[in-house]
C-alpha positions as semicolon CSV with decimal commas, in nm:
position;residue;x (nm);y (nm);z (nm)
1;M;7,755;6,099;4,399
2;F;7,959;6,005;4,705
3;S;8,031;5,642;4,761
4;N;7,943;5,492;5,100
5;K;8,311;5,511;5,188
6;S;8,323;5,882;5,100
7;Q;8,006;5,947;5,298
8;E;8,151;5,771;5,602
9;K;8,474;5,972;5,565
10;E;8,279;6,299;5,544
11;K;8,067;6,200;5,845
12;G;8,381;6,120;6,042
13;R;8,532;6,458;5,952
14;K;8,220;6,639;6,079
15;I;8,227;6,442;6,404
16;S;8,595;6,523;6,460
17;L;8,530;6,893;6,397
18;R;8,240;6,884;6,641
19;K;8,470;6,733;6,903
20;V;8,722;7,012;6,848
21;C;8,484;7,308;6,852
22;N;8,192;7,181;7,060
23;A;8,358;6,982;7,336
24;I;8,118;7,139;7,585
25;P;7,786;7,052;7,751
26;E;7,484;7,079;7,517
27;E;7,322;7,347;7,731
28;W;7,615;7,586;7,661
29;A;7,543;7,589;7,290
30;G;7,239;7,818;7,303
31;S;7,044;7,877;6,981
32;S;7,343;7,834;6,755
33;R;7,208;7,598;6,489
34;W;7,090;7,717;6,152
35;S;7,042;7,585;5,803
36;L;7,277;7,682;5,523
37;G;7,034;7,945;5,398
38;Q;7,001;8,101;5,742
39;S;7,370;8,156;5,818
40;P;7,409;8,486;6,006
41;M;7,618;8,776;5,878
42;F;7,888;8,816;6,139
43;Q;8,043;9,158;6,184
44;L;8,340;9,233;6,410
45;T;8,439;9,588;6,499
46;A;8,737;9,694;6,708
47;T;8,772;10,068;6,752
48;P;9,010;10,233;6,727
49;A;9,175;9,987;6,490
50;S;9,504;10,172;6,531
51;A;9,602;10,327;6,864
52;L;9,874;10,359;7,124
53;A;9,931;10,042;7,325
54;D;9,805;10,205;7,646
55;E;9,468;10,300;7,494
56;P;9,156;10,080;7,524
57;V;8,983;9,919;7,228
58;H;8,605;9,872;7,202
59;I;8,527;9,525;7,062
60;R;8,177;9,432;6,936
61;V;8,034;9,141;6,739
62;T;7,699;9,177;6,562
63;G;7,488;8,966;6,326
64;L;7,473;8,667;6,562
65;L;7,170;8,457;6,645
66;P;7,001;8,529;6,977
67;S;7,182;8,360;7,268
68;Q;7,443;8,212;7,036
69;M;7,769;8,106;7,202
70;V;8,082;8,232;7,026
71;T;8,455;8,223;7,086
72;L;8,666;8,538;7,057
73;M;9,037;8,483;7,011
74;A;9,334;8,717;6,999
75;S;9,678;8,632;6,864
76;L;10,004;8,821;6,828
77;K;10,355;8,742;6,708
78;D;10,643;8,937;6,857
79;E;10,943;9,049;6,656
80;K;11,115;8,714;6,708
81;G;10,813;8,521;6,586
82;H;10,698;8,399;6,927
83;L;10,322;8,347;6,934
84;F;10,093;8,478;7,209
85;R;9,724;8,381;7,225
86;S;9,410;8,435;7,431
87;K;9,044;8,337;7,406
88;A;8,710;8,386;7,580
89;F;8,359;8,247;7,537
90;Y;8,061;8,482;7,507
91;R;7,684;8,446;7,469
92;A;7,507;8,683;7,228
93;S;7,224;8,903;7,348
94;E;6,867;8,865;7,224
95;A;6,962;9,124;6,963
96;G;7,241;8,895;6,839
97;Q;7,527;9,108;6,971
98;V;7,833;9,073;7,193
99;D;7,978;9,391;7,341
100;L;8,292;9,340;7,550
101;E;8,232;9,664;7,738
102;K;7,919;9,522;7,902
103;D;7,891;9,149;7,831
104;P;8,064;8,890;8,052
105;A;8,289;8,611;7,934
106;F;8,159;8,271;8,050
107;G;8,499;8,104;8,031
108;G;8,831;8,089;7,852
109;D;9,130;8,286;7,975
110;Y;8,912;8,504;8,198
111;M;8,553;8,537;8,321
112;G;8,331;8,839;8,373
113;V;8,316;9,182;8,210
114;H;8,665;9,281;8,096
115;P;8,668;9,504;7,785
116;M;9,043;9,453;7,730
117;G;9,065;9,097;7,858
118;L;9,172;8,954;7,523
119;F;9,479;9,181;7,534
120;W;9,602;9,142;7,892
121;S;9,533;8,766;7,898
122;L;9,761;8,689;7,602
123;K;9,985;8,394;7,689
124;P;10,300;8,269;7,518
125;E;10,274;7,949;7,317
126;R;10,622;7,864;7,448
127;A;10,644;7,887;7,824
128;Y;10,840;8,163;7,999
129;K;10,843;8,409;7,708
130;R;10,795;8,774;7,802
131;L;10,623;9,005;7,555
132;Q;10,836;9,314;7,492
133;K;10,832;9,556;7,199
134;K;11,180;9,612;7,062
135;D;11,136;9,847;6,766
136;V;10,904;10,108;6,915
137;M;10,926;10,365;6,635
138;N;10,874;10,188;6,305
139;S;10,613;9,917;6,356
140;P;10,324;9,830;6,588
141;F;10,227;9,503;6,746
142;L;9,958;9,348;6,524
143;I;9,686;9,171;6,720
144;T;9,449;8,955;6,517
145;L;9,098;8,917;6,658
146;D;8,899;8,613;6,542
147;V;8,537;8,511;6,602
148;Y;8,430;8,145;6,592
149;D;8,063;8,050;6,578
150;S;8,076;7,810;6,874
151;V;8,280;7,738;7,182
152;C;8,623;7,636;7,055
153;I;8,830;7,481;7,328
154;K;9,098;7,397;7,077
155;T;9,136;7,510;6,717
156;S;9,292;7,333;6,421
157;A;9,371;7,413;6,061
158;M;9,021;7,297;5,966
159;T;8,845;7,538;6,201
160;Q;8,832;7,876;6,035
161;P;8,703;8,193;6,204
162;R;8,382;8,341;6,073
163;V;8,524;8,694;6,082
164;S;8,857;8,854;6,173
165;Q;9,008;9,195;6,225
166;T;9,362;9,315;6,295
167;V;9,433;9,601;6,531
168;Q;9,757;9,797;6,552
169;R;9,911;9,871;6,892
170;W;10,169;10,148;6,859
171;F;10,436;10,248;7,110
172;A;10,512;10,588;6,957
173;A;10,274;10,874;6,879
174;P;10,291;11,076;6,553
175;G;10,560;11,342;6,577
176;L;10,750;11,164;6,854
177;Q;11,128;11,179;6,816
178;R;11,384;10,919;6,917
179;R;11,741;11,034;6,971
180;Q;12,016;10,777;7,021
181;I;12,236;10,872;7,317
182;R;12,608;10,795;7,314
183;E;12,764;11,079;7,511
184;G;13,049;11,022;7,754
185;R;12,973;10,693;7,926
186;V;12,595;10,727;7,890
187;R;12,410;10,491;7,656
188;G;12,039;10,506;7,590
189;A;11,759;10,654;7,382
190;L;11,587;10,987;7,443
191;F;11,221;11,019;7,342
192;L;11,086;11,369;7,284
193;P;10,717;11,459;7,243
194;P;10,605;11,672;6,949
195;G;10,668;12,045;6,990
196;E;10,950;12,263;7,115
197;G;10,911;12,209;7,488
198;P;11,048;12,250;7,740
199;F;10,922;11,914;7,868
200;P;10,952;11,751;8,210
201;G;11,243;11,504;8,189
202;V;11,231;11,145;8,315
203;I;11,489;10,864;8,327
204;D;11,347;10,513;8,273
205;L;11,524;10,219;8,441
206;F;11,442;9,851;8,401
207;G;11,588;9,568;8,606
208;G;11,799;9,258;8,569
209;I;11,715;9,191;8,203
210;G;11,982;9,442;8,103
211;G;12,013;9,597;7,760
212;L;11,811;9,894;7,639
213;V;11,437;9,864;7,703
214;E;11,234;10,137;7,531
215;F;10,862;10,053;7,524
216;R;10,768;10,225;7,852
217;A;10,977;10,532;7,774
218;S;10,819;10,583;7,432
219;L;10,466;10,544;7,570
220;L;10,537;10,790;7,852
221;A;10,682;11,034;7,600
222;A;10,358;11,009;7,404
223;R;10,193;11,154;7,717
224;G;10,407;11,468;7,714
225;F;10,728;11,372;7,896
226;A;11,082;11,369;7,759
227;V;11,205;11,024;7,861
228;L;11,557;10,883;7,856
229;A;11,550;10,504;7,838
230;L;11,881;10,433;8,008
231;A;12,091;10,121;7,963
232;Y;12,338;10,039;8,238
233;F;12,470;9,693;8,153
234;A;12,463;9,433;7,874
235;Y;12,442;9,698;7,602
236;E;12,703;9,810;7,348
237;D;13,027;9,895;7,536
238;L;12,871;9,887;7,885
239;P;12,971;9,605;8,124
240;G;12,827;9,269;8,024
241;Q;12,715;9,189;8,378
242;L;12,598;9,404;8,668
243;L;12,874;9,345;8,926
244;E;12,856;9,691;9,083
245;V;12,626;9,994;9,064
246;D;12,829;10,306;8,993
247;L;12,590;10,587;9,088
248;E;12,813;10,844;8,917
249;Y;12,707;10,691;8,584
250;F;12,344;10,771;8,666
251;E;12,441;11,118;8,784
252;E;12,610;11,172;8,448
253;A;12,289;11,061;8,277
254;A;12,082;11,301;8,489
255;N;12,311;11,592;8,403
256;L;12,303;11,497;8,035
257;L;11,923;11,495;8,036
258;L;11,902;11,834;8,211
259;A;12,149;11,979;7,960
260;Q;11,917;11,908;7,665
261;P;11,750;12,231;7,544
262;E;11,407;12,063;7,535
263;I;11,414;11,971;7,907
264;Q;11,281;12,174;8,199
265;K;11,559;12,265;8,444
266;S;11,363;12,226;8,769
267;G;11,472;11,863;8,821
268;I;11,413;11,522;8,666
269;G;11,195;11,225;8,741
270;V;11,289;10,858;8,757
271;I;11,061;10,563;8,681
272;S;11,210;10,229;8,780
273;V;11,126;9,865;8,846
274;C;11,301;9,575;9,026
275;T;11,680;9,630;9,030
276;G;11,612;9,955;8,847
277;A;11,395;10,061;9,143
278;E;11,689;9,993;9,376
279;I;11,897;10,233;9,165
280;G;11,607;10,477;9,135
281;L;11,573;10,502;9,513
282;A;11,949;10,550;9,546
283;M;11,927;10,836;9,295
284;A;11,647;10,992;9,500
285;C;11,861;10,973;9,814
286;Y;12,197;11,089;9,680
287;L;12,142;11,298;9,364
288;K;12,022;11,658;9,389
289;Q;11,900;11,651;9,029
290;V;11,615;11,409;9,110
291;A;11,282;11,574;9,198
292;A;11,040;11,280;9,169
293;T;11,097;10,903;9,179
294;V;10,864;10,612;9,102
295;C;10,983;10,282;9,250
296;I;10,792;9,976;9,126
297;N;10,849;9,665;9,339
298;G;11,201;9,744;9,453
299;P;11,403;9,720;9,776
300;S;11,478;10,005;10,014
301;G;11,846;9,919;10,029
302;V;12,133;9,764;9,833
303;L;12,024;9,411;9,756
304;H;12,263;9,203;9,546
305;V;12,567;9,400;9,422
306;P;12,766;9,682;9,587
307;L;12,675;10,045;9,519
308;R;12,949;10,304;9,481
309;Y;12,913;10,682;9,477
310;R;13,226;10,894;9,499
311;D;13,388;10,795;9,832
312;L;13,084;10,599;9,948
313;M;13,066;10,220;9,913
314;V;12,746;10,044;10,022
315;K;12,764;9,670;10,065
316;P;12,467;9,449;9,966
317;M;12,243;9,258;10,202
318;L;12,293;8,886;10,242
319;F;12,108;8,671;9,988
320;A;11,986;8,344;10,143
321;Q;12,041;8,112;9,849
322;E;11,929;7,811;10,052
323;R;11,576;7,957;10,064
324;V;11,518;7,941;9,688
325;Q;11,196;7,754;9,616
326;V;11,099;7,579;9,293
327;H;10,743;7,647;9,181
328;A;10,526;7,365;9,045
329;A;10,575;7,511;8,696
330;G;10,955;7,484;8,735
331;A;11,030;7,853;8,793
332;M;11,241;7,973;9,086
333;R;11,070;8,167;9,364
334;L;11,313;8,413;9,523
335;L;11,069;8,576;9,764
336;G;11,211;8,417;10,078
337;C;11,575;8,475;9,987
338;N;11,585;8,845;10,065
339;P;11,615;8,973;10,422
340;D;11,332;9,140;10,607
341;P;11,426;9,507;10,663
342;R;11,222;9,505;10,986
343;E;11,472;9,265;11,137
344;K;11,808;9,382;11,266
345;L;12,011;9,443;10,953
346;D;12,338;9,612;10,884
347;G;12,210;9,969;10,855
348;Q;12,482;10,049;10,605
349;S;12,293;9,846;10,342
350;M;11,975;10,054;10,376
351;F;11,922;10,379;10,188
352;P;11,890;10,703;10,388
353;V;11,549;10,777;10,238
354;Q;11,500;11,061;10,485
355;E;11,763;11,253;10,288
356;A;11,569;11,239;9,960
357;R;11,508;11,592;9,833
358;G;11,221;11,507;9,601
359;A;10,894;11,314;9,614
360;I;10,879;10,933;9,604
361;L;10,596;10,709;9,484
362;F;10,623;10,344;9,587
363;I;10,414;10,106;9,371
364;V;10,374;9,762;9,524
365;G;10,222;9,436;9,401
366;E;10,110;9,225;9,695
367;N;10,147;8,904;9,493
368;D;10,510;8,980;9,405
369;E;10,682;8,639;9,414
370;C;11,031;8,777;9,350
371;L;11,079;9,033;9,627
372;N;10,906;9,127;9,951
373;S;10,860;9,472;9,800
374;H;10,562;9,562;10,020
375;V;10,771;9,515;10,335
376;F;11,059;9,719;10,189
377;A;10,827;10,003;10,087
378;E;10,661;10,005;10,430
379;H;11,002;10,017;10,595
380;A;11,100;10,317;10,382
381;M;10,774;10,493;10,466
382;E;10,828;10,434;10,839
383;Q;11,184;10,560;10,809
384;L;11,060;10,881;10,647
385;Q;10,787;10,933;10,904
386;S;11,028;10,882;11,192
387;H;11,229;11,176;11,056
388;G;10,922;11,394;11,012
389;R;10,920;11,362;10,633
390;S;10,597;11,341;10,431
391;N;10,738;11,338;10,078
392;A;10,644;10,979;9,992
393;R;10,331;10,789;9,904
394;M;10,266;10,416;9,864
395;L;10,018;10,247;9,630
396;V;9,951;9,882;9,719
397;Y;9,776;9,656;9,467
398;P;9,632;9,327;9,598
399;G;9,688;9,041;9,353
400;A;9,941;9,229;9,140
401;G;10,275;9,064;9,067
402;H;10,630;9,192;9,027
403;L;10,628;9,318;8,667
404;I;10,376;9,602;8,671
405;E;10,390;9,750;8,321
406;P;10,180;9,990;8,107
407;P;9,807;9,913;8,071
408;Y;9,684;9,609;7,881
409;S;10,028;9,446;7,880
410;P;9,993;9,068;7,930
411;L;10,079;8,939;8,274
412;C;10,424;8,781;8,274
413;Y;10,391;8,527;8,555
414;A;10,736;8,376;8,502
415;S;11,015;8,423;8,249
416;W;11,383;8,370;8,182
417;S;11,622;8,626;8,324
418;P;11,994;8,665;8,245
419;G;12,227;8,495;8,491
420;F;11,977;8,235;8,614
421;T;11,967;7,869;8,519
422;S;11,588;7,849;8,562
423;P;11,303;8,089;8,489
424;L;11,209;8,333;8,765
425;L;10,864;8,351;8,918
426;W;10,717;8,703;8,913
427;G;10,365;8,631;9,037
428;G;10,034;8,805;8,984
429;D;9,666;8,722;8,940
430;P;9,576;8,814;8,579
431;V;9,261;9,015;8,656
432;A;9,403;9,197;8,958
433;H;9,734;9,258;8,783
434;A;9,558;9,410;8,480
435;A;9,358;9,644;8,704
436;A;9,677;9,747;8,886
437;Q;9,859;9,828;8,561
438;E;9,574;10,044;8,435
439;H;9,539;10,240;8,759
440;A;9,913;10,276;8,829
441;W;9,985;10,416;8,482
442;G;9,750;10,706;8,543
443;E;9,891;10,764;8,891
444;V;10,248;10,775;8,758
445;Q;10,158;11,046;8,509
446;K;9,972;11,252;8,772
447;F;10,269;11,216;9,009
448;F;10,521;11,340;8,754
449;R;10,299;11,628;8,644
450;Q;10,253;11,732;9,006
451;H;10,623;11,729;9,097
452;L;10,805;11,804;8,771
453;I;10,599;12,080;8,612
454;P;10,659;12,415;8,784
455;T;10,346;12,596;8,900
456;R;10,299;12,970;8,874
457;S;10,359;13,002;9,248
458;K;10,696;12,834;9,209
459;L;10,785;13,062;8,920
């Protein structure tokens, strides 16, 4: 038998657990009380349990009591051990089920019907961490899904989930090849789809984070493209800092890609973001090898460091350092520091987009807090139209931030970036940003297929 002291201790433990997991109004609880002999048999299914990271997962919970409130949580550790978490609160149907494809979340990290909300709402436990897959070939991201039998605002070691499942999110499809590139000055990784080809070739450029970033290239290769993830600073024997853009380096990379036997010879594509999009647009304007360019939230001219190509030297626009703002969260907002291309600028800093031989797709997030990318893209479109060109298209996504990545990637609202003493603010509303990523990914693939794969009429 328990002593009175033990009974009081046990009672206190139950009260503290109730405070942790049921710190909500009584009316939220629904019909979620049962005796020990009536405990429901929870079942959690997530299908497919193993899939590419840009594929949706169908999540269902069954065996609940009618109208029972439950908490669904997702957690992931990246390759450095950094933890990312998300949660949402759901009410079971009269049949005792929760189906994320049709049932709304009442609260948590998002509200409403969002089948993949637990994935794109993942947030870092330590502020300003950006989720990026490093080893794309040998291991997936493992996302653990947990179900709790009440609304859990905050969990502890004493609150155990009723049922769990782990799903694998891969960045490489079966049969995909990765080829390390160290030829001449070019450094990168070439991803080849299964089969002999020839495949449409694409160069993938990221921005100011430097190094070799592979996760978008490998996912795009899984969709039938041969993609060269290209490093251009802060990698191996490349310059440690980006002090100048040497466009001949990127021309060498384009020629190298076209020389591969698995690549179609009709021209290459470029997918690029941020500073990479600045370089991508320059490649579209100056390099004959480029047939299709995707620019995600980039400028329409040389922004921060000079660009050199053969005898041409393009000076950057002026950066108004005095207009840096500090967000309430402590991150730097650079949006107001860049010039407005609609104002009278030194024309030598702007790209001659009217000279681009191939097609251009501008992808713009209207909630970009780093760069006035919408204004730059509009300026480029106007410049093309004034010269009678119709080879560009612009997709504008309200609420989307700067870092538009493949579908279901968590929104990175702010993160550390090399060369800055404070984190940078990227912006984005989580729901709108997630919708933009899903739609844009499909549009990118359609764009490349349209402009990189020769039709019978062309042949």
